[in-house]
ZADO-1210 file (C-alpha; in nm, 4 decimals, padded with zeros to 6 digits):
<atoms>
<atom x="00.4008" y="-00.1931" z="00.8775" code="MET" pos="1"/>
<atom x="00.6639" y="-00.0079" z="00.6792" code="PRO" pos="2"/>
<atom x="00.4379" y="00.1144" z="00.3954" code="TYR" pos="3"/>
<atom x="00.0617" y="00.1723" z="00.3721" code="VAL" pos="4"/>
<atom x="-00.1652" y="00.2174" z="00.0707" code="ILE" pos="5"/>
<atom x="-00.4311" y="00.4846" z="00.1274" code="THR" pos="6"/>
<atom x="-00.7592" y="00.6038" z="-00.0264" code="SER" pos="7"/>
<atom x="-00.6278" y="00.7529" z="-00.3536" code="PRO" pos="8"/>
<atom x="-00.5746" y="00.3904" z="-00.4597" code="CYS" pos="9"/>
<atom x="-00.9470" y="00.3174" z="-00.4536" code="LYS" pos="10"/>
<atom x="-01.0527" y="00.1984" z="-00.7976" code="ASP" pos="11"/>
<atom x="-00.6953" y="00.2421" z="-00.9275" code="GLU" pos="12"/>
<atom x="-00.5747" y="-00.0700" z="-01.1062" code="LYS" pos="13"/>
<atom x="-00.2523" y="00.0460" z="-01.2707" code="ALA" pos="14"/>
<atom x="-00.0503" y="-00.2016" z="-01.0558" code="ALA" pos="15"/>
<atom x="00.2935" y="-00.0507" z="-01.1045" code="GLU" pos="16"/>
<atom x="00.3482" y="-00.1042" z="-00.7316" code="CYS" pos="17"/>
<atom x="00.2738" y="-00.4753" z="-00.7621" code="VAL" pos="18"/>
<atom x="00.5199" y="-00.5108" z="-01.0483" code="GLU" pos="19"/>
<atom x="00.8131" y="-00.3490" z="-00.8638" code="VAL" pos="20"/>
<atom x="00.7666" y="-00.5129" z="-00.5218" code="CYS" pos="21"/>
<atom x="01.0592" y="-00.7555" z="-00.4800" code="PRO" pos="22"/>
<atom x="00.8848" y="-00.9666" z="-00.2133" code="VAL" pos="23"/>
<atom x="00.5282" y="-00.9878" z="-00.3530" code="ASP" pos="24"/>
<atom x="00.3847" y="-00.7956" z="-00.0553" code="ALA" pos="25"/>
<atom x="00.1158" y="-00.6085" z="-00.2507" code="ILE" pos="26"/>
<atom x="-00.2180" y="-00.7696" z="-00.3258" code="HIS" pos="27"/>
<atom x="-00.5594" y="-00.6337" z="-00.4092" code="GLY" pos="28"/>
<atom x="-00.9299" y="-00.6902" z="-00.4284" code="ASP" pos="29"/>
<atom x="-01.2060" y="-00.5209" z="-00.6283" code="ASP" pos="30"/>
<atom x="-01.1541" y="-00.1980" z="-00.4328" code="VAL" pos="31"/>
<atom x="-00.7792" y="-00.1318" z="-00.4161" code="GLN" pos="32"/>
<atom x="-00.4326" y="-00.2711" z="-00.3406" code="TYR" pos="33"/>
<atom x="-00.2908" y="-00.3373" z="00.0072" code="TYR" pos="34"/>
<atom x="00.0572" y="-00.3987" z="00.1486" code="ILE" pos="35"/>
<atom x="00.1123" y="-00.7035" z="00.3679" code="ASP" pos="36"/>
<atom x="00.2812" y="-00.5723" z="00.6848" code="PRO" pos="37"/>
<atom x="00.4359" y="-00.9141" z="00.7509" code="ASN" pos="38"/>
<atom x="00.5962" y="-00.9407" z="00.4073" code="THR" pos="39"/>
<atom x="00.6999" y="-00.5819" z="00.3284" code="CYS" pos="40"/>
<atom x="01.0748" y="-00.5311" z="00.3685" code="ILE" pos="41"/>
<atom x="01.0564" y="-00.1497" z="00.3776" code="ASP" pos="42"/>
<atom x="01.2499" y="-00.1117" z="00.0509" code="CYS" pos="43"/>
<atom x="01.0331" y="00.1745" z="-00.0763" code="GLY" pos="44"/>
<atom x="01.0270" y="00.0584" z="-00.4382" code="ALA" pos="45"/>
<atom x="00.6483" y="00.0928" z="-00.4534" code="CYS" pos="46"/>
<atom x="00.6177" y="00.4526" z="-00.3356" code="GLU" pos="47"/>
<atom x="00.7702" y="00.6417" z="-00.6319" code="PRO" pos="48"/>
<atom x="00.5862" y="00.4389" z="-00.8982" code="VAL" pos="49"/>
<atom x="00.2365" y="00.4874" z="-00.7544" code="CYS" pos="50"/>
<atom x="00.0486" y="00.6936" z="-01.0173" code="PRO" pos="51"/>
<atom x="-00.1965" y="00.8325" z="-00.7587" code="VAL" pos="52"/>
<atom x="00.0554" y="00.8929" z="-00.4752" code="GLU" pos="53"/>
<atom x="-00.1338" y="00.6646" z="-00.2369" code="ALA" pos="54"/>
<atom x="00.1643" y="00.4925" z="-00.0729" code="ILE" pos="55"/>
<atom x="00.3243" y="00.6272" z="00.2450" code="PHE" pos="56"/>
<atom x="00.5632" y="00.5086" z="00.5112" code="GLN" pos="57"/>
<atom x="00.3453" y="00.4247" z="00.8114" code="GLU" pos="58"/>
<atom x="00.4742" y="00.7146" z="01.0194" code="GLU" pos="59"/>
<atom x="00.4037" y="00.9573" z="00.7329" code="LEU" pos="60"/>
<atom x="00.0439" y="00.8548" z="00.6581" code="VAL" pos="61"/>
<atom x="-00.1639" y="01.1759" z="00.6575" code="PRO" pos="62"/>
<atom x="-00.3948" y="01.2171" z="00.9559" code="GLU" pos="63"/>
<atom x="-00.7105" y="01.1858" z="00.7444" code="LYS" pos="64"/>
<atom x="-00.5782" y="00.8537" z="00.6041" code="GLU" pos="65"/>
<atom x="-00.4833" y="00.6890" z="00.9361" code="GLN" pos="66"/>
<atom x="-00.7667" y="00.4324" z="00.9072" code="ASP" pos="67"/>
<atom x="-00.5772" y="00.2781" z="00.6160" code="TYR" pos="68"/>
<atom x="-00.3095" y="00.1477" z="00.8505" code="ILE" pos="69"/>
<atom x="-00.5778" y="-00.0751" z="01.0035" code="ARG" pos="70"/>
<atom x="-00.7433" y="-00.1484" z="00.6675" code="ILE" pos="71"/>
<atom x="-00.4151" y="-00.2731" z="00.5162" code="ASN" pos="72"/>
<atom x="-00.3440" y="-00.4926" z="00.8192" code="THR" pos="73"/>
<atom x="-00.6952" y="-00.6396" z="00.8324" code="GLU" pos="74"/>
<atom x="-00.6868" y="-00.7326" z="00.4632" code="PHE" pos="75"/>
<atom x="-00.4139" y="-00.9865" z="00.5411" code="PHE" pos="76"/>
<atom x="-00.5674" y="-01.1355" z="00.8585" code="GLU" pos="77"/>
</atoms>
């Protein structure tokens, strides 16, 4: 999974990340947005537009946010 959306996205519905994703890899529910690991092309367009700085490359996800790697993956199963 190239990029992961973490907890600061909870209850955030600005959706700038959805608008800039060239492959429609970002989808959400009533809680937050998630990045489809099978669709993401690792372009990074979503990261700089996130108003709450919730998007990280998988290898840079903060230790306290590591559960969100699994949460993002499970959303698309």
